[in-house]
C-alpha positions in Angstrom: 97.3 87.3 93.5 93.8 87.1 94.9 92.5 86.3 91.5 93.3 82.6 92.3 89.8 82.2 93.7 88.3 83.2 90.3 90.6 80.7 88.5 89.5 77.9 90.8 85.9 78.5 89.9 86.8 78.6 86.2 88.5 75.2 86.2 85.3 73.5 87.4 83.1 74.9 84.6 82.2 72.5 81.8 80.0 74.8 79.6 81.8 78.1 79.2 79.2 80.8 78.4 76.3 80.6 81.0 78.3 79.1 83.8 81.3 81.4 83.3 79.1 84.4 83.5 77.5 83.1 86.6 80.9 82.3 88.2 82.2 85.7 87.4 79.1 87.3 89.0 79.6 85.3 92.1 83.2 86.4 92.2 82.2 90.0 91.8 79.7 89.6 94.7 82.5 88.3 96.9 84.8 91.2 95.8 82.1 93.6 97.0 82.7 92.2 100.4 86.5 92.2 100.1 86.8 95.8 99.1 84.5 98.4 100.7 82.7 100.7 98.3 84.3 103.8 99.8 87.6 103.2 98.1 87.8 100.6 95.3 91.2 101.3 93.7 90.7 100.9 90.0 94.5 100.5 89.6 94.2 97.0 91.2 93.8 94.3 88.6 92.0 93.6 91.8 92.2 95.0 90.3 94.2 95.2 92.0 94.7 93.3 93.6 94.0 91.4 92.5 98.2 87.8 89.9 97.8 84.2 88.6 95.5 83.1 85.9 91.9 84.3 86.5 88.5 85.2 85.3 87.2 88.7 85.9 85.8 91.6 84.1 88.7 94.1 84.0 88.4 97.7 82.9 91.7 97.4 81.1 90.4 94.6 79.0 87.1 96.0 77.8 88.2 99.3 76.3 87.9 98.8 72.5 90.5 100.5 70.3 91.1 100.5 66.5 93.8 101.6 64.1 93.9 105.0 62.4 93.7 103.1 59.1 90.0 102.6 59.7 89.2 106.2 60.2 86.6 106.1 57.4 84.1 104.7 60.0 83.5 107.5 62.6 83.4 105.3 65.7 86.5 103.3 64.6 88.5 106.4 63.9 87.9 107.8 67.3 88.2 104.5 69.2 91.4 105.3 71.1 89.9 108.5 72.4 86.4 107.2 73.0 87.6 104.3 75.2 90.6 106.1 76.8 93.4 103.9 75.5 96.1 106.4 76.2 98.9 104.2 74.9 97.1 103.3 71.7 96.1 107.0 71.2 99.7 108.1 71.6 101.1 105.4 69.3 98.4 106.2 66.7 99.5 109.9 66.7 103.1 108.6 66.1 101.8 106.3 63.3 103.2 103.3 65.2 100.2 101.0 65.0 100.7 97.8 63.0 97.9 96.7 60.6 97.3 93.0 60.5 93.8 92.0 59.2 93.9 88.2 60.0 90.5 86.4 60.0 89.2 83.2 61.7 85.7 81.8 61.1 83.6 79.5 63.2 79.8 78.9 63.7 79.0 81.6 61.1 81.0 84.2 63.0 84.0 86.0 61.5 86.7 87.5 63.8 89.3 89.7 62.3 92.4 90.9 64.1 92.8 94.4 62.7 96.0 95.7 64.3 98.4 95.4 67.2 101.1 97.3 69.1 103.9 96.2 71.3 105.4 99.1 73.3 107.9 98.3 76.1 106.0 95.8 78.2 102.5 96.5 76.9 100.7 94.6 74.1 97.5 95.8 72.5 95.3 93.9 70.0 92.2 95.2 68.3 89.6 93.1 66.4 86.2 93.2 64.8 83.4 90.6 64.7 80.7 89.9 62.2 77.9 87.4 62.2 74.6 86.5 63.9 75.4 87.3 67.6 73.4 87.5 70.8 73.7 91.0 72.4 73.5 92.3 75.9 70.8 94.8 76.9 73.4 97.5 76.4 73.8 96.5 72.8 77.3 95.1 73.4 78.5 91.6 72.7 80.4 89.5 75.3 83.2 87.2 74.4 85.4 84.8 76.4 89.0 84.3 75.3 92.3 82.7 76.4 95.8 84.1 75.9 98.9 82.0 75.7 96.7 78.8 75.8 95.3 79.8 79.2 98.6 79.4 80.9 97.9 79.4 84.6 101.2 81.1 85.3 100.2 84.1 83.4 98.0 86.8 85.0 94.6 87.3 83.3 95.1 84.4 80.9 91.4 83.8 80.7 89.1 86.8 80.4 85.8 88.2 79.3 85.8 91.0 76.7 82.9 93.4 75.8 82.6 94.5 72.2 81.0 97.7 71.0 78.6 97.8 68.1 79.5 99.5 64.8 77.6 99.9 61.5 78.5 96.4 60.3 79.5 94.4 63.3 81.3 94.8 66.6 84.8 95.9 67.7 86.9 94.9 70.7 90.2 95.4 72.3 92.6 93.4 74.5 95.5 95.0 76.4 98.0 93.3 78.7 101.5 93.4 80.0 103.8 91.0 78.2 103.9 88.1 80.6 107.7 87.6 80.9 110.5 89.5 82.5 112.5 89.4 79.3 110.9 91.2 76.3 111.7 89.7 72.9 112.0 91.9 69.9 109.7 89.7 67.9 107.1 87.3 69.2 103.7 85.8 68.6 100.7 86.4 70.9 98.6 83.2 71.1 94.9 84.3 71.3 91.8 82.1 71.1 88.2 83.2 71.5 86.1 80.4 73.1 82.7 82.0 73.0 81.4 85.1 71.2 77.9 86.4 71.5 76.6 83.3 73.2 78.1 80.9 70.7 80.8 78.4 71.5 83.5 77.9 69.0 87.2 78.4 68.3 88.6 81.5 66.8 92.4 81.1 67.1 95.2 83.5 66.2 99.0 83.6 66.6 99.3 87.4 66.5 102.7 88.6 65.4 104.0 91.5 67.5 107.2 93.5 66.9 108.7 95.5 69.8 108.9 99.2 69.3 112.2 100.8 70.4 112.5 101.2 74.2 115.1 102.0 76.8 115.9 100.0 80.0 117.3 101.8 83.0 118.6 99.7 85.9 117.3 100.6 89.3 118.9 99.1 92.4 116.8 100.4 95.3 114.8 98.6 98.0 112.2 99.3 100.6 110.9 97.0 103.4 108.7 96.8 106.5 109.9 94.6 109.4 106.6 93.7 111.2 104.8 92.5 108.1 108.0 90.9 106.7 107.6 92.4 103.2 110.3 93.8 101.0 110.2 95.3 97.5 113.3 95.7 95.4 113.1 97.9 92.3 115.0 96.4 89.4 114.5 98.5 86.4 112.4 101.0 84.4 111.4 100.4 80.8 110.8 103.6 78.8 108.6 102.8 75.7 107.3 105.1 73.0 104.0 105.6 74.8 104.4 103.7 78.1 106.6 103.2 81.1 107.0 100.0 83.1 108.4 99.6 86.6 109.9 96.2 87.3 110.4 95.0 90.9 111.0 91.9 93.0 108.8 91.5 96.0 109.6 89.1 98.9 106.9 88.0 101.3 106.9 85.4 104.2 105.4 82.1 103.3 102.0 83.0 104.6 101.9 86.0 102.3 101.6 84.3 99.0 98.4 86.3 98.3 99.9 89.7 99.4 99.6 92.4 96.7 102.1 95.1 95.8 100.6 98.5 94.9 102.6 101.5 93.8 101.8 105.2 93.9 104.1 107.3 91.6 104.7 111.0 91.7 106.7 113.3 89.4 109.3 116.0 90.4 106.5 118.5 91.0 104.7 116.2 93.4 101.8 115.4 91.0 100.6 111.8 91.0 101.2 109.8 87.8 98.4 107.4 86.8 99.2 103.7 86.8 96.9 101.8 84.5 98.0 98.2 85.4 99.3 97.6 88.9 100.7 94.6 90.7 101.2 92.4 87.6 102.8 89.1 88.6 105.3 87.8 86.1 106.8 85.0 88.1 106.3 83.5 91.5 108.6 81.1 93.3 108.9 79.7 96.8 112.3 79.8 98.3 113.7 79.5 101.9 110.2 79.9 103.4 109.5 83.0 101.4 107.4 83.9 98.4 109.4 85.8 95.7 107.4 87.6 93.1 108.7 89.2 89.9 106.2 92.0 89.4 105.5 95.0 87.1 103.4 98.1 87.1 102.5 100.1 83.9 102.2 103.8 83.5 100.2 104.6 80.3 102.6 107.3 79.1 106.2 107.9 78.4 107.7 109.9 81.3 111.1 110.3 79.7 111.7 114.1 79.4 108.5 114.8 81.4 110.1 114.6 84.9 113.6 114.5 86.4 112.7 111.6 88.7 109.9 109.3 89.8 109.1 109.2 93.5 107.5 105.7 94.2 105.5 105.0 97.3 105.3 101.2 97.6 102.4 99.7 99.5 101.5 96.1 100.2 98.0 94.8 100.9 98.6 92.0 103.4 96.4 88.9 102.8 94.1 88.1 105.6 91.7 85.1 105.9 88.2 85.5 107.2 87.8 84.7 110.9 84.8 83.4 112.7 83.3 83.9 116.1 80.9 81.4 117.7 77.6 82.9 119.0 78.4 81.1 122.3 81.8 82.7 122.6 82.7 84.5 125.8 83.0 88.2 124.9 84.9 90.3 124.3 86.6 88.5 121.4 89.5 90.2 119.6 90.0 89.4 116.0 93.5 90.5 115.0 95.5 90.6 111.8 98.7 88.6 112.1 101.1 91.0 110.3 99.4 94.3 110.5 97.8 96.6 113.1 94.2 95.9 112.2 91.5 94.4 114.4 87.9 94.0 115.2 86.7 93.4 118.8 83.4 91.6 119.2 82.3 93.2 122.5 78.8 91.7 123.1 76.4 89.3 121.4 72.8 89.4 122.4 69.9 87.2 121.2 66.2 87.3 121.7 63.1 85.9 119.8 63.3 88.4 117.0 66.9 89.5 116.5 70.6 88.9 117.1 72.7 91.9 118.1 76.5 92.3 117.7 78.3 95.2 119.4 81.9 95.6 118.0 84.7 98.1 117.7 86.8 98.4 114.6 90.6 98.9 114.6 90.7 100.0 118.3 89.1 103.2 117.2 92.1 104.3 115.1 90.9 105.7 111.8 94.4 105.5 110.3 93.7 108.4 107.9 90.4 106.9 106.6 87.1 108.6 106.8 84.4 107.5 109.2 82.2 106.5 106.3 84.8 104.0 105.3 84.4 102.2 108.6 80.7 102.5 108.6 80.7 100.8 105.2 83.0 98.1 106.7 80.6 97.6 109.6 77.7 97.1 107.3 79.3 94.7 104.9 82.1 92.8 106.6 80.9 91.9 110.1 78.1 89.5 109.3 75.9 86.8 110.7 76.1 83.7 108.6 75.2 80.0 108.7 78.0 77.8 109.8 77.7 75.4 106.9 77.7 78.4 104.4 80.3 80.6 106.1 82.6 80.5 103.1 79.9 81.3 100.6 79.5 85.0 99.7 75.9 86.1 99.0 73.6 88.9 99.9 74.0 89.5 103.6 71.2 88.7 106.0 68.8 91.6 106.6 70.3 93.8 109.3 70.6 97.4 110.6 73.8 99.1 111.7 73.8 101.7 114.4 76.8 103.9 115.4 77.3 103.6 119.2 80.3 105.9 119.4 81.6 107.5 116.3 85.0 108.7 117.6 85.7 105.2 118.9 84.5 103.4 115.8 81.9 101.4 117.9 78.9 99.9 116.1 76.0 97.6 116.7 74.5 95.4 114.0 71.1 93.9 114.6 70.0 90.9 112.4 66.4 89.9 111.9 66.2 86.1 112.8 62.4 85.7 112.7 62.4 83.9 109.3 65.2 81.5 110.2 63.9 77.9 110.4 65.2 76.0 113.4 67.6 78.8 114.6 70.2 77.5 117.0 73.3 79.3 118.4 75.4 76.4 117.3 74.3 76.7 113.6 75.5 80.2 113.0 78.7 82.3 113.4 79.9 85.9 113.1 82.1 86.2 110.0 84.7 89.0 110.2 86.3 89.9 106.9 89.6 91.6 107.8 90.6 91.3 104.2 88.4 94.3 103.5 90.4 96.4 105.9 93.8 95.3 104.6 92.7 96.0 101.0 92.2 99.6 101.7 94.7 100.1 104.6 97.8 98.5 103.1 101.2 98.4 104.8 103.2 101.5 103.6 106.9 101.1 102.9 109.5 103.9 102.6 109.3 105.9 99.4 112.0 105.4 96.7 113.3 108.1 94.4 114.3 107.0 90.9 116.2 109.3 88.6 114.7 109.2 85.1 117.8 110.5 83.4 
C-alpha cells in the first residue's frame, strides 16, 4: 500500500525516461529511511510493503527467463535457473511453457514476446529486444512498461524492467500475480513498453494467456488483534502446477489504509516456506469506517503433497506518519504510535555555536526481540535534524554522529554539525522522527492459523 507515494511522483512526470529514473531514485532514497538496513524484507513488494499502482524497481520484475524452446543459445536455455525463476523453472521441466513469438517495432527497436505461463494466480512473460539501444554501465538495458493500461487499481501496473545482454540482443522477464480475485481460464494480458534503452516509443501487446489446471481449497479461518484494530480472514488456497497462492481479506480501521499484511508460512516440519510475492492488493474498498483489502501472497512452488498443512503467521505493519518536534519544545517529548507499542522519547535538546545535540530513548528500552544493531541503525537514520520547509523531503541526512548513552536502555545521543548552516534559527528547523521505520520491522503479530492442505 505504501507504493502510493511512488505513483504520485509518476503521475507528475511528463518525459518518462530521465525523470522516471530520477523519481525512482528519490523513492528509493526515502525507502532507505523507512526500512532500516538491518532487516529489509525482500518478500515485501515493499516490497513489501509495499499495493496500488506504483513505480519501483522490484526484484520479482527484473529476473529474466526464457522458454526451453530457445535452448540453442546457452544463456537463454539456462535463464530460469540463472535468474532463479522457480515457477518458470518448474513449469519448464513439465513442458508447460507456451511459445508465442509476437513482435512489435518502433523507433528501430524490435520487441518480441517469446513465451508466457499462467499458473494459478501467477503470470509470467518473457521477451527479447533487438536494435540500437543505450545500455547501463552493467551492460543491461532498462525499459519502462505498463500493464493493463497502467490501471491505478492494479498493484505494480507501471514498472521498470532490466534486460540482460545476449549474443544478438537482450532478454527480459515480467512476473506478476493476476490482478483479480477471480481467475479466468483464458485472458489477455495488456502490456505496453513506453521506453526501452533510452528511447521513447510504443511497443504494445495483448498477450494471450491460458490457465494451467489448478485446485481451489476454501479456508474459513480468521486472526485479529484488538489494540491495532486489524483482522485477517483467510479465504482460500490456490494450488497451481508450480505455485501456491493464499487469498485473504484484511480489515483495517480507516486510518490504516496504508497498513501492510505480511505472512510467514511454515510446513508440517516447522520449516519456513519462501514467499516470493507478499501483500498483493487485489481490491480495496472503504466500508463502515473501515478499509477492506482483498489480498494475496504467492509461494513459488506447489506445496500439494509436500506437507500435510500450512501454518501461517500473519503480521501487519501498521502505517505511521512522520512526527516532528520543535527545537524550542519543552523536553521530554514522547512520540508514540497510535495503534502499536512503539515510541521515541526526545529527552533533551542542546544547542551551541557548533552543534545541536539530541538525546533520545527508543521504544522505552524494549528491544522486542530485535538486536541492538537494529536500534542503532534506527537512531542513525530515523531521528534527524531537518529544515522546517523541507521536512517532508527525503535526502541525505545532515552530517551527524551517534553515540550510545546506555545500550541496555536504548538511549542515544545524535550530534549534528550546524556550522555551515546559513542563518540558523531554532524556529527554522525541527527533529523528524520516522516511526514508520520501526513499524516496518516490528509489525503487529496476529495469532497463527493452521490450514490443512489435503
